[in-house]
Backbone as CSV, one residue per row, in Angstrom:
resi,resn,N_x,N_y,N_z,CA_x,CA_y,CA_z,C_x,C_y,C_z
1,MET,10.273,1.374,-2.605,8.975,0.060,-2.640,8.853,-0.411,-4.166
2,GLU,8.957,-1.555,-3.748,8.770,-3.231,-5.240,7.763,-2.754,-6.003
3,ALA,7.046,-2.653,-6.606,6.485,-2.783,-7.869,5.994,-3.759,-8.557
4,GLY,5.065,-3.950,-8.665,4.874,-6.350,-9.187,3.265,-6.329,-9.391
5,PRO,3.561,-7.114,-10.083,1.784,-7.141,-11.481,0.582,-7.702,-9.619
6,ILE,-0.313,-7.330,-9.794,-1.600,-7.919,-8.479,-2.630,-7.949,-9.567
7,GLU,-3.763,-7.120,-8.837,-5.478,-7.464,-8.777,-5.940,-6.221,-8.339
8,ALA,-5.988,-5.318,-9.219,-5.732,-3.604,-9.203,-7.742,-4.188,-8.385
9,ALA,-8.342,-3.140,-7.831,-9.852,-2.739,-7.400,-9.540,-1.304,-8.563
10,ARG,-10.926,-2.226,-10.121,-10.678,-1.083,-11.006,-12.059,-0.447,-10.540
11,ILE,-12.997,0.987,-10.683,-13.752,1.215,-10.511,-14.170,1.670,-11.241
12,GLU,-15.831,1.303,-12.162,-15.661,1.684,-12.994,-16.946,1.744,-13.646
13,ALA,-17.840,3.317,-13.411,-18.577,3.579,-13.352,-19.525,3.016,-12.392
14,GLY,-19.132,2.797,-10.987,-19.713,2.292,-9.765,-19.148,0.578,-9.991
15,ARG,-18.692,-0.311,-11.118,-18.671,-1.315,-11.707,-17.517,-1.757,-10.498
16,ILE,-17.035,-2.999,-9.596,-15.872,-3.299,-9.725,-14.853,-4.460,-10.240
17,GLU,-13.986,-3.738,-10.939,-13.407,-4.906,-11.724,-11.870,-5.305,-11.198
18,ALA,-10.988,-6.869,-12.076,-9.831,-6.996,-11.661,-9.043,-7.036,-12.550
19,GLY,-8.070,-6.205,-12.310,-6.132,-5.976,-13.604,-5.453,-6.139,-13.357
20,PRO,-4.915,-6.271,-13.449,-3.006,-6.857,-13.242,-2.608,-4.621,-13.665
21,MET,-2.283,-4.098,-12.662,-1.611,-3.163,-12.709,0.077,-3.612,-11.233
22,GLU,0.764,-2.203,-11.649,1.864,-2.032,-10.652,1.063,-2.450,-9.437
23,THR,1.711,-2.710,-8.110,2.534,-2.452,-6.762,2.095,-0.257,-6.429
24,GLY,1.214,0.307,-6.402,1.876,1.811,-5.413,1.080,2.645,-7.090
25,ARG,0.819,2.572,-8.175,0.575,2.806,-9.917,-1.161,3.426,-9.453
26,ILE,-1.174,4.551,-9.856,-2.760,5.045,-10.283,-3.044,5.595,-11.203
27,GLU,-4.242,4.680,-12.361,-4.625,4.336,-13.424,-6.336,5.981,-13.604
28,ILE,-5.921,6.917,-13.607,-7.563,7.188,-14.220,-8.094,7.890,-15.603
29,ARG,-8.836,7.624,-16.220,-9.230,7.474,-17.031,-10.188,8.216,-17.352
30,HIS,-10.447,9.678,-18.689,-12.151,9.610,-18.462,-13.446,9.756,-17.277
31,LEU,-12.498,9.909,-16.126,-13.514,9.962,-14.974,-14.286,11.702,-15.031
32,GLY,-15.491,11.302,-14.220,-16.459,12.203,-13.764,-17.121,11.642,-13.047
33,PHE,-17.301,12.808,-12.319,-18.624,12.121,-10.924,-19.773,14.174,-10.774
34,ALA,-21.034,13.241,-10.949,-22.036,14.337,-10.743,-22.581,14.235,-9.266
35,TYR,-23.320,14.480,-8.815,-24.346,14.592,-7.291,-25.068,14.936,-8.641
36,ARG,-25.817,16.112,-9.266,-26.374,16.343,-10.151,-26.528,16.220,-11.738
37,PRO,-27.099,15.536,-13.242,-26.920,15.322,-14.240,-25.794,16.819,-14.532
38,ASP,-26.561,17.576,-14.654,-26.476,19.433,-15.505,-25.389,20.488,-14.271
39,GLN,-24.442,19.196,-13.323,-24.172,19.449,-12.096,-22.824,19.167,-12.063
40,PRO,-21.902,19.020,-12.408,-20.531,18.517,-13.068,-19.512,18.857,-12.202
41,VAL,-18.783,18.220,-11.139,-17.654,18.264,-10.196,-16.978,18.216,-11.259
42,LEU,-16.822,16.616,-11.563,-15.437,16.652,-12.591,-15.915,16.476,-14.021
43,SER,-15.443,16.227,-14.761,-15.296,16.422,-15.825,-13.992,15.663,-17.075
44,ASP,-13.853,14.005,-16.882,-12.796,13.572,-18.141,-11.971,14.046,-17.561
45,ILE,-11.686,13.248,-16.126,-10.338,13.727,-15.473,-8.764,12.343,-16.118
46,ASN,-7.897,12.750,-16.719,-7.066,11.540,-17.169,-5.892,12.100,-16.393
47,LEU,-5.209,10.946,-15.499,-3.885,11.052,-15.413,-3.553,10.047,-14.784
48,THR,-2.331,9.587,-14.738,-1.486,8.330,-14.483,0.142,8.662,-13.462
49,ILE,-0.176,8.622,-12.362,0.811,8.914,-11.139,1.663,7.603,-11.314
50,ALA,2.836,7.577,-11.201,3.941,6.265,-11.419,3.967,5.566,-9.413
51,PRO,4.279,4.223,-8.665,4.512,3.663,-8.378,5.605,4.824,-7.681
52,GLY,5.615,5.150,-6.395,6.778,5.718,-5.223,6.790,7.260,-5.878
53,GLU,5.671,8.221,-6.882,5.710,9.187,-7.550,4.707,10.031,-5.900
54,HIS,5.528,11.306,-5.641,3.958,12.206,-4.886,3.220,13.438,-5.713
55,VAL,2.214,13.679,-6.105,2.192,13.968,-5.723,1.384,15.579,-5.053
56,ALA,1.337,16.345,-5.958,-0.050,17.238,-4.967,-0.424,18.110,-5.738
57,VAL,-2.205,18.272,-5.729,-2.898,18.870,-6.645,-3.361,19.981,-5.599
58,ILE,-3.210,21.289,-6.051,-4.220,22.568,-6.035,-4.975,22.497,-6.696
59,GLY,-5.865,24.041,-6.746,-7.410,24.982,-6.864,-7.270,25.182,-5.635
60,GLU,-8.567,26.255,-6.993,-9.477,26.796,-6.034,-10.715,26.406,-4.999
61,SER,-11.060,26.873,-4.440,-12.395,25.996,-3.845,-13.453,25.747,-4.360
62,GLY,-13.965,24.073,-4.476,-14.666,24.021,-5.735,-14.682,23.258,-6.767
63,ALA,-13.356,22.985,-6.656,-12.648,22.617,-8.152,-12.617,21.265,-7.944
64,GLY,-13.394,21.093,-7.570,-12.993,18.762,-7.569,-11.924,18.451,-6.894
65,LYS,-11.433,19.164,-5.759,-9.917,18.696,-5.835,-10.529,17.659,-4.441
66,SER,-11.107,17.525,-3.541,-11.650,16.887,-2.200,-12.701,15.499,-3.029
67,THR,-12.772,15.816,-3.685,-13.554,14.508,-4.686,-12.883,13.205,-5.772
68,LEU,-11.785,14.124,-5.988,-10.891,13.176,-6.949,-10.454,12.209,-5.212
69,ALA,-10.104,13.130,-5.043,-9.230,12.163,-3.293,-10.089,11.071,-3.079
70,LYS,-11.860,11.370,-2.840,-12.905,10.689,-2.499,-12.765,8.869,-3.838
71,LEU,-12.783,9.434,-4.196,-12.931,8.716,-5.918,-11.967,7.874,-6.173
72,ILE,-10.529,8.218,-5.631,-9.318,7.562,-5.910,-9.512,6.426,-4.643
73,ALA,-9.623,7.506,-3.763,-9.998,6.247,-2.215,-11.080,5.368,-2.404
74,GLY,-12.054,5.270,-3.045,-13.072,4.266,-3.531,-13.991,4.871,-2.371
75,THR,-13.699,6.124,-1.577,-15.316,6.244,-0.597,-16.194,6.779,-1.333
76,LEU,-16.331,7.315,-3.065,-17.391,6.944,-3.923,-17.250,6.630,-5.150
77,SER,-18.432,5.773,-6.013,-18.156,5.920,-7.019,-18.531,6.517,-8.437
78,SER,-17.517,6.555,-8.734,-18.242,8.099,-10.062,-19.126,7.547,-10.575
79,SER,-18.775,8.308,-11.473,-20.852,8.393,-13.035,-20.076,8.325,-13.969
80,SER,-19.073,8.452,-14.414,-17.700,8.161,-15.833,-16.707,7.773,-15.561
81,GLY,-16.223,6.698,-17.086,-14.216,6.457,-16.709,-14.483,5.863,-15.655
82,GLU,-13.322,5.789,-15.015,-12.433,4.724,-14.785,-11.491,4.906,-14.218
83,VAL,-11.277,4.535,-12.600,-10.549,4.802,-11.328,-9.715,2.914,-11.114
84,ALA,-8.666,3.027,-11.333,-7.657,2.004,-11.148,-6.392,2.203,-9.660
85,VAL,-6.470,1.134,-9.190,-4.948,0.917,-7.667,-4.375,0.353,-7.678
86,GLY,-3.460,0.040,-7.397,-2.116,-1.230,-7.692,-1.792,-1.914,-5.984
87,ALA,-2.065,-2.406,-5.898,-2.275,-2.750,-3.753,-1.485,-3.554,-4.405
88,ARG,-0.524,-4.232,-3.244,0.251,-4.784,-2.652,-0.276,-7.245,-3.162
89,PRO,0.772,-7.422,-3.911,0.107,-8.516,-4.498,-0.005,-9.031,-2.444
90,GLY,-1.236,-9.926,-2.472,-0.809,-11.078,-0.880,-0.611,-10.210,0.415
91,THR,-1.283,-8.805,0.015,-1.713,-8.982,1.136,-3.557,-8.261,1.228
92,ARG,-3.367,-8.523,2.171,-4.974,-8.017,2.814,-5.553,-6.915,3.525
93,GLY,-4.820,-6.144,3.673,-4.776,-3.819,3.907,-5.154,-3.213,3.249
94,PRO,-5.799,-2.476,2.943,-5.890,-1.228,1.971,-5.208,-1.226,0.935
95,ALA,-5.464,-0.882,-0.322,-4.841,-0.367,-0.979,-4.168,1.186,-1.121
96,VAL,-5.597,1.799,-0.730,-5.171,3.544,-0.478,-5.536,3.595,1.180
97,VAL,-4.558,4.674,1.465,-5.753,4.816,2.611,-5.245,6.959,2.736
98,LEU,-6.305,7.126,3.207,-7.054,8.657,3.149,-6.909,9.571,4.032
99,VAL,-6.612,10.444,4.285,-6.779,10.915,5.383,-6.319,12.313,4.379
100,SER,-7.849,13.120,6.181,-8.491,14.250,5.319,-8.478,14.791,7.124
101,GLN,-8.620,16.206,6.719,-8.737,16.920,8.160,-9.838,16.664,9.058
102,ASP,-10.487,15.490,8.814,-11.702,15.015,10.039,-11.467,13.935,9.882
103,ILE,-11.035,13.881,10.993,-10.400,12.995,11.947,-11.774,12.419,13.316
104,HIS,-11.700,10.912,13.120,-13.052,10.512,13.297,-11.557,10.045,14.905
105,THR,-11.684,10.090,16.219,-10.718,9.640,17.191,-11.732,8.105,17.859
106,PHE,-11.812,7.492,17.928,-12.357,5.838,18.287,-12.235,5.508,20.033
107,SER,-13.016,5.627,19.999,-12.894,5.331,22.137,-12.189,3.797,21.859
108,GLY,-11.884,4.195,23.467,-10.486,2.690,23.931,-9.580,3.897,23.465
109,SER,-8.214,2.485,24.142,-6.988,3.188,24.436,-6.135,3.700,23.085
110,LEU,-5.383,4.784,23.167,-4.407,4.713,22.447,-4.150,4.255,20.962
111,ALA,-3.484,2.320,22.041,-2.680,1.962,21.363,-3.436,0.787,20.203
112,ASP,-5.320,0.526,21.017,-5.933,0.024,20.108,-6.405,1.114,18.953
113,ASP,-6.331,2.477,19.078,-7.087,3.827,17.746,-5.711,3.200,16.358
114,VAL,-4.397,3.309,17.078,-3.841,3.796,16.425,-3.218,2.726,15.227
115,THR,-3.182,0.704,16.172,-3.731,0.276,15.337,-4.451,-1.103,14.591
116,MET,-5.529,-0.615,15.147,-7.096,-0.852,14.076,-6.995,-1.283,12.404
117,GLY,-5.320,-0.753,12.016,-5.231,-0.897,10.728,-4.535,-2.510,10.599
118,ALA,-4.045,-3.029,11.514,-2.703,-3.760,11.677,-3.993,-5.117,10.971
119,PRO,-2.680,-6.117,10.660,-3.014,-7.110,10.194,-3.929,-8.126,11.918
120,ALA,-5.058,-8.707,11.920,-5.577,-9.634,13.073,-4.950,-10.706,13.259
121,SER,-3.696,-10.708,12.321,-2.978,-11.889,12.864,-2.157,-11.407,14.023
122,THR,-2.024,-10.194,14.490,-0.699,-9.316,15.160,-1.349,-9.904,16.471
123,VAL,0.059,-9.945,17.397,-0.216,-10.610,18.643,-0.241,-8.746,19.697
124,ASP,-0.247,-9.011,20.913,-0.952,-7.741,21.546,0.744,-6.771,21.896
125,ASP,1.630,-8.202,21.422,3.297,-7.062,22.396,3.945,-6.991,20.366
126,GLN,3.328,-7.092,19.677,3.419,-6.644,18.472,2.771,-5.391,17.820
127,LEU,1.143,-5.520,18.977,0.524,-4.040,18.290,1.164,-3.128,18.990
128,ALA,1.869,-3.273,20.045,1.805,-2.726,20.948,3.658,-1.838,20.301
129,ALA,4.250,-2.546,19.893,5.299,-2.229,19.588,5.319,-1.456,17.781
130,LEU,4.149,-1.395,17.292,3.964,-0.952,16.373,3.090,0.527,16.884
131,ALA,2.629,0.895,17.435,1.822,1.929,17.783,2.894,2.506,18.642
132,ARG,3.999,2.185,19.142,5.014,2.908,20.220,5.667,3.891,18.588
133,ASP,6.202,2.964,17.429,7.261,2.518,16.230,6.334,4.195,16.230
134,ALA,5.247,3.756,15.196,4.676,4.632,14.041,4.605,6.150,14.771
135,LEU,3.641,5.862,16.478,3.862,8.066,17.113,4.645,8.292,17.369
136,ASP,6.167,7.662,17.223,7.291,8.390,17.643,8.083,8.638,16.269
137,ARG,7.003,7.684,15.508,8.216,8.516,13.779,7.114,9.977,13.261
138,VAL,5.284,9.753,13.964,5.518,11.624,13.872,5.575,12.237,14.510
139,GLY,6.174,11.890,15.741,6.305,13.287,16.105,5.518,13.326,17.144
140,ALA,4.990,12.404,17.844,3.787,11.975,18.998,4.929,12.953,20.034
141,ASP,5.251,13.630,20.648,5.724,13.228,21.286,4.841,13.066,23.283
142,TRP,4.217,13.359,22.922,3.032,13.383,24.098,2.152,12.418,24.258
143,ALA,1.749,11.417,23.275,1.655,10.492,23.604,2.886,9.518,24.138
144,THR,2.759,9.479,25.685,3.749,8.738,26.785,3.231,7.716,27.228
145,ASP,2.166,7.076,27.020,0.777,6.329,27.671,0.199,5.828,26.597
146,LEU,0.829,4.507,26.262,0.082,4.145,24.729,-1.427,3.021,25.721
147,SER,-1.996,3.216,27.306,-3.191,2.913,28.206,-4.092,3.495,27.600
148,MET,-3.851,5.271,27.524,-4.669,5.990,27.793,-6.070,6.183,27.107
149,VAL,-7.090,6.511,27.409,-8.312,5.903,26.583,-8.849,7.472,26.191
150,VAL,-8.764,6.947,25.164,-8.943,8.183,23.825,-9.953,8.412,23.373
151,GLY,-10.724,9.127,22.360,-12.980,9.579,21.724,-13.412,10.372,23.593
152,ARG,-14.856,9.241,23.313,-15.731,10.231,23.154,-15.639,10.143,24.394
153,LEU,-15.098,8.156,25.313,-15.094,8.417,26.640,-13.361,8.712,27.384
154,GLY,-12.887,9.286,26.993,-11.599,9.529,27.117,-11.030,11.007,27.454
155,THR,-9.722,11.034,26.354,-8.867,12.066,26.839,-9.295,12.808,25.299
156,ALA,-9.342,14.108,25.293,-10.355,14.606,24.090,-9.149,15.457,23.575
157,LEU,-8.743,14.256,22.292,-6.774,15.127,21.210,-7.070,16.323,20.689
158,SER,-6.139,17.573,21.115,-5.557,18.121,20.083,-6.739,17.773,19.093
159,PRO,-6.888,19.374,17.499,-6.574,19.205,15.917,-5.924,18.086,15.321
160,ALA,-4.308,18.843,15.886,-2.567,18.521,15.781,-2.763,16.120,16.165
161,GLN,-2.880,16.937,17.519,-3.299,15.818,18.387,-4.086,14.210,17.456
162,ALA,-4.905,14.812,17.462,-5.534,13.320,16.664,-5.498,13.273,14.541
163,GLN,-4.289,14.495,14.010,-3.952,13.820,13.353,-2.695,13.332,13.034
164,GLN,-2.342,13.489,14.297,-0.993,12.881,14.937,-1.140,11.405,14.650
165,VAL,-1.683,10.892,15.202,-3.326,9.820,15.539,-2.957,8.861,14.191
166,ALA,-3.992,10.039,13.118,-3.801,9.066,11.768,-3.348,9.066,10.829
167,LEU,-2.095,9.983,11.468,-0.829,9.418,10.194,0.093,8.582,11.036
168,ALA,-0.365,8.114,12.520,0.727,7.075,12.196,-0.803,5.615,11.694
169,ARG,-1.451,5.999,11.478,-2.163,4.004,11.560,-1.908,3.799,10.013
170,VAL,-1.367,5.570,9.905,-1.278,5.024,8.169,0.061,4.366,7.731
171,LEU,1.154,4.749,9.225,2.427,4.013,9.050,2.085,2.138,9.431
172,VAL,0.891,1.781,10.453,0.813,0.946,10.639,-0.603,0.108,9.867
173,ALA,-1.131,0.369,9.178,-2.225,-0.191,7.786,-1.107,-0.345,6.439
174,ASP,0.168,0.242,6.652,1.542,0.412,5.119,0.085,0.011,4.332
175,PRO,0.003,0.813,3.619,-1.104,1.066,1.775,0.099,1.590,1.400
176,ALA,0.022,0.803,0.277,1.113,1.387,-0.968,0.479,2.849,-1.024
177,ILE,-0.685,3.220,-1.272,-0.491,4.618,-1.697,-1.417,4.944,-0.004
178,VAL,-1.421,6.309,-0.173,-1.627,7.624,0.711,-2.264,8.518,0.253
179,ILE,-3.288,9.480,0.337,-3.998,10.506,-0.063,-4.594,11.722,1.064
180,LEU,-3.899,12.291,0.984,-3.503,13.645,2.103,-4.519,14.483,2.234
181,ASP,-6.226,14.441,1.944,-6.269,15.984,1.358,-6.525,17.089,3.002
182,GLU,-5.756,18.225,2.435,-5.250,19.266,3.356,-5.186,18.410,5.042
183,ALA,-4.649,17.605,5.323,-4.847,16.741,6.811,-4.009,17.352,7.502
184,THR,-3.673,18.675,7.029,-2.887,19.314,7.733,-3.340,21.687,8.223
185,ALA,-4.435,20.671,7.904,-5.299,22.062,7.694,-5.412,22.597,9.703
186,GLU,-6.292,22.154,9.532,-6.012,22.435,11.131,-5.776,22.899,12.005
187,ALA,-4.244,23.377,11.758,-3.048,23.587,12.992,-3.075,24.239,12.419
188,GLY,-2.926,25.164,13.938,-1.317,26.692,13.035,-0.486,26.906,13.024
189,SER,0.623,27.507,12.479,1.542,27.617,11.538,3.006,26.827,12.722
190,ALA,3.064,26.830,13.683,3.787,25.435,14.704,2.896,23.841,13.988
191,GLY,2.083,24.145,15.012,1.224,22.429,14.872,1.424,22.613,12.575
192,ALA,1.432,23.503,12.104,1.306,23.018,10.177,2.907,22.284,10.139
193,ARG,3.865,23.098,10.057,5.172,22.562,10.686,5.705,21.031,10.870
194,MET,4.726,21.051,11.947,4.922,19.856,13.149,4.304,18.036,12.271
195,LEU,3.375,19.124,11.890,1.667,17.416,10.674,2.754,17.696,9.589
196,ASP,3.626,18.490,8.806,3.951,18.449,8.089,4.891,17.890,7.794
197,ARG,5.903,17.566,9.375,7.084,16.316,9.122,6.277,15.177,9.087
198,ALA,5.272,15.324,9.999,4.237,13.572,10.363,3.636,13.143,8.915
199,ALA,3.501,14.382,8.310,2.506,13.948,7.033,4.307,12.988,6.247
200,ASP,5.379,13.746,6.133,6.634,13.058,4.945,6.907,11.467,5.702
201,GLN,6.154,11.708,6.657,6.763,10.028,6.661,6.137,8.763,6.771
202,ALA,4.805,9.557,6.527,3.667,9.452,6.726,3.399,8.585,4.939
203,ILE,3.884,9.184,3.836,4.091,9.338,1.764,5.125,8.477,1.962
204,ALA,6.809,8.732,3.064,7.623,7.907,2.613,7.515,6.991,1.840
205,GLY,8.142,6.613,0.681,8.246,4.920,0.219,6.916,4.901,-0.575
206,ARG,6.073,5.704,-0.844,5.338,4.949,-1.762,4.298,6.453,-2.710
207,THR,3.924,5.574,-3.213,2.592,6.764,-3.974,2.030,7.761,-3.072
208,ALA,2.222,9.037,-3.643,1.278,9.759,-2.353,0.296,10.695,-3.587
209,LEU,-0.932,11.182,-2.939,-2.146,12.280,-3.454,-1.617,13.001,-1.782
210,VAL,-0.822,14.089,-2.153,-1.280,15.862,-1.302,-2.223,16.339,-1.752
211,ILE,-3.174,16.638,-1.440,-4.771,17.904,-1.831,-3.843,19.294,-1.030
212,ALA,-3.075,20.400,-0.853,-2.350,20.557,-0.829,-3.442,22.292,-0.763
213,HIS,-3.667,22.069,0.711,-3.883,24.060,0.562,-3.106,25.255,0.854
214,ARG,-1.941,24.400,1.082,-0.272,25.782,1.223,0.435,25.686,-0.634
215,LEU,0.419,26.506,-0.764,1.275,25.991,-2.434,3.122,25.927,-1.889
216,SER,3.016,26.151,-0.458,4.211,25.353,0.010,4.805,25.067,0.166
217,GLN,3.534,23.703,0.186,3.717,21.956,0.258,3.769,21.657,-1.759
218,ALA,3.188,22.528,-1.886,3.046,21.966,-3.670,4.480,21.939,-3.714
219,ALA,5.238,23.114,-3.881,6.370,23.428,-4.497,7.567,21.757,-4.272
220,HIS,6.743,21.101,-3.231,7.880,20.358,-3.183,7.928,18.489,-4.122
221,ALA,6.687,18.568,-4.352,5.494,17.381,-5.042,6.836,17.376,-6.417
222,ALA,6.495,16.191,-6.693,7.132,15.669,-8.324,7.019,16.544,-9.718
223,ARG,5.277,16.199,-8.768,3.982,17.661,-10.214,3.402,17.390,-9.357
224,ILE,2.453,18.897,-9.864,1.525,19.389,-9.310,0.551,19.028,-10.721
225,VAL,-0.704,19.488,-9.468,-1.964,19.103,-11.141,-2.838,20.288,-10.142
226,VAL,-3.146,20.452,-10.635,-3.917,22.165,-11.466,-5.246,21.526,-11.631
227,MET,-6.517,21.900,-10.581,-7.798,22.000,-11.199,-8.360,23.116,-11.040
228,ALA,-8.707,23.197,-12.278,-9.500,24.088,-12.221,-10.836,23.723,-13.548
229,ARG,-11.859,24.410,-12.355,-13.599,24.112,-12.826,-14.154,23.245,-13.382
230,ASP,-14.147,21.949,-12.715,-13.910,20.426,-13.076,-13.225,20.164,-13.420
231,ARG,-12.333,19.976,-13.850,-10.955,19.930,-14.487,-9.498,19.718,-14.994
232,ILE,-8.654,18.415,-14.507,-7.411,19.306,-14.693,-7.269,20.217,-15.935
233,ALA,-6.392,21.691,-15.603,-5.856,22.813,-15.904,-4.835,22.310,-15.913
234,GLU,-3.556,22.217,-15.394,-2.523,22.371,-16.201,-1.323,20.790,-15.040
235,VAL,-0.519,19.978,-15.477,-0.006,19.228,-15.324,0.925,19.722,-15.573
236,GLY,2.200,19.382,-13.557,4.109,19.720,-14.907,4.711,19.898,-13.127
237,THR,5.891,19.669,-13.157,6.621,20.528,-12.664,6.823,22.680,-11.906
238,PRO,6.745,21.941,-9.905,7.069,23.662,-10.537,7.446,24.139,-11.475
239,ASP,9.032,24.277,-11.328,9.697,24.771,-12.286,9.199,25.253,-13.633
240,GLU,8.720,23.910,-14.620,7.317,23.920,-15.750,6.497,25.038,-15.238
241,LEU,4.909,24.712,-14.310,4.694,25.422,-14.526,3.825,27.423,-14.151
242,LEU,5.735,26.819,-14.032,6.274,28.639,-13.372,6.450,29.373,-14.703
243,ALA,6.763,28.736,-15.752,7.671,29.144,-16.713,6.238,28.411,-17.931
244,ARG,4.834,28.361,-17.707,3.480,28.389,-18.567,3.210,29.369,-18.282
245,ASP,3.019,30.473,-17.441,2.570,31.537,-17.172,0.828,31.695,-17.208
246,GLY,0.244,29.909,-16.775,-0.881,29.946,-15.982,-1.539,30.001,-15.167
247,GLU,-2.498,28.984,-15.199,-3.212,28.835,-14.526,-2.738,28.641,-12.509
248,PHE,-1.045,28.664,-12.839,-0.213,27.378,-10.907,0.737,29.421,-10.799
249,THR,0.483,29.817,-11.894,1.403,31.228,-11.617,1.361,32.148,-11.161
250,ARG,-0.535,32.300,-11.673,-1.672,32.806,-10.923,-2.090,32.962,-9.483
251,LEU,-2.633,31.055,-8.572,-2.334,30.879,-8.004,-1.392,31.499,-6.779
252,TRP,-0.134,31.326,-7.485,1.183,31.500,-6.916,0.684,32.311,-7.076
253,ARG,0.915,33.359,-7.990,1.628,35.107,-7.789,0.374,35.621,-5.833
254,ALA,-0.971,34.868,-6.531,-2.150,36.006,-5.009,-1.813,34.551,-4.062
255,TRP,-1.518,33.702,-3.924,-0.034,33.241,-2.548,1.204,34.101,-2.295
256,GLN,1.457,34.063,-2.493,2.243,35.239,-2.410,2.057,36.889,-2.352
257,ALA,1.178,36.898,-2.437,1.636,37.922,-2.167,0.335,38.833,-0.580
258,GLU,-0.241,37.701,-0.312,-0.967,37.369,0.860,-0.103,37.445,1.946
259,ARG,0.938,36.457,1.490,2.236,36.158,3.086,2.033,37.750,3.698
């Protein structure tokens, strides 16, 4: 993916400013967030993610992983510090797409649900082709009828099928940055393997931040961010972190003991 100067959305203590950045770059400086002043969820988070880099975020429940994901995606505003993300120049689509384990299926045809993030100028024939290609790439072999009505007024999708639709939406929206917040957590072991392959399709060629609920997911990332007690405890490659015998090693040993 080619990076170039753009006008980035810079979210600083609830204020949006503009600034030049490379496409797909994420810069986080002294980021803090709290629902109450005396109960910080995140404190002084500093992290830079290069265009096209795949980074996993791990940590115990309550460490602030999902909050970090929402701050980068812009669905929360920070209490302090700043987050900046680089979108593609000349596009109106989202710079960042966040996929969580809580997926909403919209009432309408499957094709409409998958292509809701397509450019407004896209014609019907193109939408159908985009939907078909995206569903094929995420392995949704059950999706044989694009006119099938889904959502509250139609066919109820399984959690794994709904996640495939969400990941297909990513392919159609074509953002520079994808955040997966435990996006394969709802599937069983066989379903998780299928969704992991679908997730790999969604993040290929993009900057990706993966909030991992299984350490096996983190092991394939270029870097791992380990969070503990509202802060970043460690950052490094899997091999570097294991060699340090720190927080990551403790989590890795606990995960191995549970297998």
